[in-house]
RODO-2510 file (C-alpha; in nm, 4 decimals, decimal comma):
residues 281
     n   res          X          Y          Z
     1     m    11,9678    14,3105    15,9522
     2     s    11,6705    14,5455    15,9809
     3     h    11,6512    14,9213    15,9641
     4     r    11,6407    15,1167    16,2869
     5     t    11,6665    15,4880    16,3583
     6     l    11,9603    15,5802    16,5811
     7     t    11,9479    15,9188    16,7528
     8     a    12,1576    16,1307    16,9847
     9     e    11,9770    16,3999    17,1808
    10     r    12,1474    16,7002    17,3454
    11     l    12,4690    16,5143    17,4259
    12     v    12,7160    16,6737    17,6652
    13     v    13,0569    16,5088    17,6812
    14     g    13,3542    16,6523    17,8670
    15     f    13,6778    16,5438    18,0197
    16     e    13,8224    16,6407    18,3542
    17     r    13,9444    17,0031    18,3769
    18     a    13,8562    17,0686    18,0133
    19     r    13,5678    17,2327    17,8318
    20     p    13,3077    16,9955    17,6845
    21     v    13,3928    16,8231    17,3574
    22     l    13,0200    16,8105    17,2782
    23     d    12,7687    17,0447    17,4365
    24     g    12,4059    16,9934    17,3377
    25     a    12,4868    16,7903    17,0241
    26     s    12,1944    16,6144    16,8538
    27     l    12,1953    16,3818    16,5527
    28     t    11,9539    16,1539    16,3690
    29     v    12,0917    15,8612    16,1691
    30     p    11,8428    15,7946    15,8878
    31     a    11,7373    15,4297    15,8752
    32     g    11,8841    15,2543    15,5727
    33     g    12,0750    15,5626    15,4603
    34     r    12,4293    15,6916    15,4213
    35     l    12,5373    15,9614    15,6674
    36     a    12,8757    16,1363    15,6631
    37     i    12,9940    16,3060    15,9812
    38     l    13,2403    16,5823    15,8998
    39     g    13,4660    16,7974    16,1113
    40     a    13,8209    16,9152    16,1562
    41     n    14,0668    16,7095    16,3596
    42     g    13,9721    16,7353    16,7269
    43     s    13,6189    16,8569    16,6561
    44     g    13,4526    16,5648    16,8345
    45     k    13,3638    16,3277    16,5477
    46     t    13,5087    16,0216    16,7180
    47     t    13,3601    16,1228    17,0530
    48     l    13,0172    16,1394    16,8890
    49     l    13,0629    15,7940    16,7320
    50     r    13,1721    15,6476    17,0650
    51     c    12,8585    15,7857    17,2296
    52     l    12,6398    15,6434    16,9518
    53     s    12,8032    15,3008    16,9912
    54     g    12,7687    15,2990    17,3699
    55     t    13,1430    15,2838    17,4400
    56     l    13,1320    15,6335    17,5922
    57     r    12,8629    15,7491    17,8329
    58     p    12,7743    16,1191    17,7978
    59     a    12,7494    16,3421    18,1021
    60     a    12,4048    16,4500    17,9818
    61     g    12,1663    16,3713    17,6988
    62     r    12,0780    16,0327    17,5613
    63     v    12,1295    15,7883    17,2754
    64     a    11,8273    15,5912    17,1544
    65     v    11,7346    15,3272    16,8964
    66     d    11,3806    15,3649    16,7608
    67     g    11,3105    15,5954    17,0544
    68     v    11,4223    15,3453    17,3195
    69     p    11,7042    15,4978    17,5305
    70     l    12,0355    15,3158    17,5604
    71     e    12,0896    15,1792    17,9108
    72     h    12,4544    15,1771    18,0166
    73     s    12,4235    14,8469    18,1995
    74     r    12,5891    14,5222    18,0964
    75     r    12,2608    14,3944    17,9607
    76     g    12,1744    14,7228    17,7891
    77     l    12,5139    14,7563    17,6212
    78     r    12,5105    14,3956    17,5042
    79     a    12,1722    14,4497    17,3390
    80     h    12,2842    14,7823    17,1884
    81     r    12,5962    14,6315    17,0339
    82     q    12,3851    14,3787    16,8489
    83     e    12,2130    14,6767    16,6838
    84     v    12,5057    14,9203    16,6502
    85     q    12,8701    14,8410    16,5756
    86     l    13,1666    15,0815    16,5725
    87     v    13,4801    15,0216    16,3624
    88     l    13,7759    15,2277    16,4816
    89     q    14,0056    15,4272    16,2559
    90     d    14,3113    15,2119    16,3275
    91     p    14,2322    14,8466    16,2431
    92     d    14,5136    14,7274    16,4677
    93     d    14,3054    14,8450    16,7652
    94     q    14,0527    14,5714    16,6784
    95     l    14,2430    14,2859    16,5129
    96     f    14,4046    14,0430    16,7551
    97     s    14,3323    13,6835    16,6483
    98     a    14,5757    13,4559    16,4687
    99     s    14,3864    13,4491    16,1386
   100     v    14,1290    13,6563    15,9529
   101     a    13,8501    13,4002    15,9937
   102     q    13,9183    13,3655    16,3657
   103     d    13,9091    13,7407    16,4111
   104     v    13,5821    13,7852    16,2238
   105     s    13,4240    13,4972    16,4200
   106     f    13,5057    13,6524    16,7605
   107     g    13,1888    13,8604    16,7953
   108     p    12,9386    13,5962    16,6820
   109     l    13,1036    13,3365    16,9078
   110     n    13,0611    13,5703    17,2045
   111     l    12,6892    13,5851    17,1256
   112     g    12,6789    13,2123    17,1995
   113     l    12,5692    13,1189    16,8489
   114     p    12,6093    12,7589    16,7277
   115     e    12,9151    12,6859    16,5148
   116     d    12,7153    12,6506    16,1916
   117     a    12,5593    12,9955    16,2412
   118     v    12,8995    13,1470    16,3167
   119     r    13,0526    12,9961    16,0021
   120     t    12,7634    13,1328    15,7962
   121     r    12,8060    13,4818    15,9373
   122     v    13,1827    13,4800    15,8869
   123     a    13,1544    13,3643    15,5247
   124     e    12,8849    13,6240    15,4554
   125     a    13,0904    13,9094    15,6060
   126     l    13,4143    13,8100    15,4322
   127     t    13,2348    13,7921    15,0978
   128     l    13,0660    14,1301    15,1417
   129     l    13,4011    14,2939    15,2132
   130     s    13,5777    14,0976    14,9332
   131     v    13,8312    13,9471    15,1730
   132     d    13,7083    13,5862    15,1630
   133     h    14,0327    13,4838    14,9900
   134     l    14,2180    13,6019    15,3014
   135     a    14,0265    13,3831    15,5489
   136     g    14,3254    13,1725    15,6510
   137     r    14,5836    13,4530    15,6367
   138     p    14,7459    13,5799    15,9589
   139     t    14,6174    13,9309    16,0247
   140     h    14,9699    14,0709    16,0654
   141     q    15,0482    13,9733    15,7040
   142     l    14,7710    14,1889    15,5581
   143     s    14,8114    14,5281    15,3959
   144     y    14,6716    14,8299    15,5775
   145     g    14,3721    14,8468    15,3435
   146     e    14,3049    14,4744    15,3861
   147     r    14,3199    14,5102    15,7645
   148     k    14,0655    14,7923    15,7463
   149     r    13,8232    14,5776    15,5475
   150     v    13,8744    14,2781    15,7809
   151     a    13,7981    14,5015    16,0808
   152     i    13,4743    14,6085    15,9096
   153     a    13,3957    14,2431    15,8329
   154     g    13,4252    14,1650    16,2039
   155     a    13,1578    14,4251    16,2762
   156     v    12,9389    14,3109    15,9849
   157     a    12,9450    13,9527    16,1176
   158     m    12,7456    14,0809    16,4154
   159     r    12,4690    14,1761    16,1659
   160     p    12,4119    14,5208    16,3159
   161     c    12,1379    14,7537    16,1955
   162     v    12,3780    15,0501    16,2056
   163     l    12,7475    15,0403    16,1161
   164     l    12,9616    15,3302    16,2458
   165     l    13,2943    15,3775    16,0660
   166     d    13,5587    15,6137    16,2016
   167     e    13,7656    15,7508    15,9093
   168     p    13,7424    15,4276    15,7022
   169     t    13,9447    15,5723    15,4112
   170     a    14,2162    15,7471    15,6172
   171     g    14,5664    15,6352    15,5234
   172     l    14,4560    15,4437    15,2129
   173     d    14,5923    15,4880    14,8615
   174     p    14,3412    15,5643    14,5802
   175     s    14,3053    15,1975    14,4833
   176     a    14,2349    15,0936    14,8417
   177     v    13,9864    15,3818    14,8810
   178     a    13,7988    15,2560    14,5739
   179     e    13,7909    14,9025    14,7202
   180     a    13,6653    15,0332    15,0543
   181     m    13,3904    15,2411    14,8936
   182     a    13,2805    14,9463    14,6782
   183     a    13,2551    14,7387    14,9960
   184     l    13,0401    15,0060    15,1610
   185     a    12,8102    15,0066    14,8579
   186     r    12,7630    14,6305    14,8937
   187     l    12,6853    14,6720    15,2628
   188     q    12,4057    14,9161    15,1943
   189     e    12,2679    14,6901    14,9221
   190     n    12,2432    14,4295    15,1981
   191     d    12,0328    14,6561    15,4202
   192     s    12,2985    14,8155    15,6405
   193     t    12,2712    15,1743    15,7609
   194     v    12,6213    15,3176    15,7229
   195     v    12,7656    15,6174    15,9082
   196     m    13,1116    15,7406    15,8146
   197     s    13,3194    16,0052    15,9913
   198     t    13,5643    16,1905    15,7682
   199     h    13,7247    16,5278    15,7062
   200     d    13,7152    16,4668    15,3281
   201     v    13,4389    16,6989    15,2048
   202     d    13,4671    16,5709    14,8464
   203     l    13,4109    16,2118    14,9560
   204     a    13,1175    16,3146    15,1742
   205     l    12,9541    16,5099    14,8916
   206     s    12,9785    16,2238    14,6415
   207     w    12,8787    15,9443    14,8826
   208     a    12,6405    16,0666    15,1502
   209     e    12,2647    16,1125    15,1446
   210     e    12,2878    16,3305    15,4557
   211     v    12,5769    16,5201    15,6119
   212     a    12,6397    16,6260    15,9722
   213     v    12,9133    16,8759    16,0601
   214     v    13,0533    16,8760    16,4138
   215     v    13,1375    17,2392    16,4895
   216     d    13,1512    17,4510    16,8049
   217     r    13,0698    17,1409    17,0134
   218     q    12,7370    17,0913    16,8374
   219     v    12,6085    16,9233    16,5196
   220     v    12,4628    17,0829    16,2068
   221     q    12,2795    16,8238    15,9940
   222     g    12,1136    16,8397    15,6530
   223     t    12,1457    16,7432    15,2885
   224     p    12,4934    16,7583    15,1284
   225     d    12,3836    17,0483    14,9054
   226     e    12,2564    17,2511    15,2019
   227     v    12,5365    17,1846    15,4462
   228     l    12,8380    17,1717    15,2140
   229     g    12,7095    17,4741    15,0223
   230     d    12,7099    17,6849    15,3413
   231     d    13,0418    17,8692    15,3148
   232     a    13,0066    18,0395    15,6550
   233     l    12,9522    17,7032    15,8249
   234     l    13,2507    17,5487    15,6481
   235     v    13,4747    17,8359    15,7622
   236     r    13,3584    17,7903    16,1228
   237     a    13,4226    17,4160    16,0951
   238     r    13,7668    17,4663    15,9339
   239     l    13,6611    17,2701    15,6268
   240     g    13,7082    17,3515    15,2600
   241     r    13,4310    17,3721    15,0028
   242     p    13,4027    17,0602    14,7821
   243     w    13,5802    17,1156    14,4513
   244     a    13,2798    16,9875    14,2529
   245     m    13,0571    17,2573    14,4024
   246     t    13,3168    17,5301    14,3478
   247     l    13,3802    17,4318    13,9860
   248     g    13,0135    17,3623    13,9142
   249     a    12,9071    17,7042    14,0453
   250     r    13,1658    17,8765    13,8269
   251     l    13,0548    17,6812    13,5199
   252     q    12,6961    17,7845    13,5900
   253     e    12,8073    18,1483    13,6054
   254     l    12,9699    18,1056    13,2640
   255     g    12,6574    17,9464    13,1218
   256     l    12,8304    17,6128    13,0650
   257     l    12,6105    17,4236    13,3121
   258     p    12,2337    17,4451    13,3532
   259     g    12,1003    17,5987    13,6733
   260     g    11,9790    17,3910    13,9648
   261     a    12,1581    17,1438    14,1894
   262     l    12,5329    17,1248    14,1412
   263     p    12,7009    16,7974    14,0373
   264     r    12,8541    16,6070    14,3279
   265     d    13,1508    16,4379    14,1600
   266     a    13,3592    16,4299    13,8420
   267     e    13,1408    16,1748    13,6649
   268     r    12,8217    16,3734    13,7149
   269     l    12,9977    16,7003    13,6350
   270     l    13,1215    16,5680    13,3015
   271     a    12,7787    16,4252    13,2207
   272     a    12,6187    16,7658    13,2820
   273     l    12,8536    16,9520    13,0465
   274     p    12,7242    17,0235    12,6957
   275     q    12,8526    16,7862    12,4331
   276     s    13,1260    16,9187    12,2032
   277     p    13,0112    16,9777    11,8453
   278     a    13,1198    16,7153    11,5965
   279     v    13,4452    16,7952    11,4222
   280     r    13,3844    16,8720    11,0553
   281     t    13,6137    16,7234    10,7954
***
């Protein structure tokens, strides 16, 4: 894997007899970073991801990798999908082989790689997603969270520069969310650029280095503090303010937190609070 910059420029995407889903939407995926794409249901998050992956051709605008435009030809799409991989929200839309290992090997085999190289990629991907113990298990016997991680492993086995994840934590219980987020951390440690779509503002605030909100058919992008601290934008996007920012701001007003950037999650909020005085006996 190597870092590449993925961009979308002035995308227009519409469907027959309907207003555009995206109209002039632009986005830059920072190389080697963590980007969260936020928006209410139906805002166009998945449409944007499909354009970035090449599975949907916009009516206008372009997608590019390191400034080189995506060509929607068989050859162009094949090359693009070696750089950019999309994992859908529902893992059952992507899992179809008899076993986990067979499913994860599907993409590398289609690249025409030798068997030894395919086995290496499959083992690497299964280990990164902590599902190597499931290699021989039929996919229909997996839990929902396990199926999600296996679907991601299938994309990782392609060794893309950019990994696009559509709602990777949707439908998971807290334990499975923690496992999924730990897997994403390992992916970035192994030089993957990770993009996650979500409507969970708290998750985006704690995880992302940059945030993009899909609103009014366009994209507003910036740091989590800038974007998720913009109450007017959040109202337009039908999103709530992250609880950590709301609580942190109130604690600053009360003089219980120092001024400056607000904590992004519970751990950092607790660490920023003044220590309680020792109890005298």
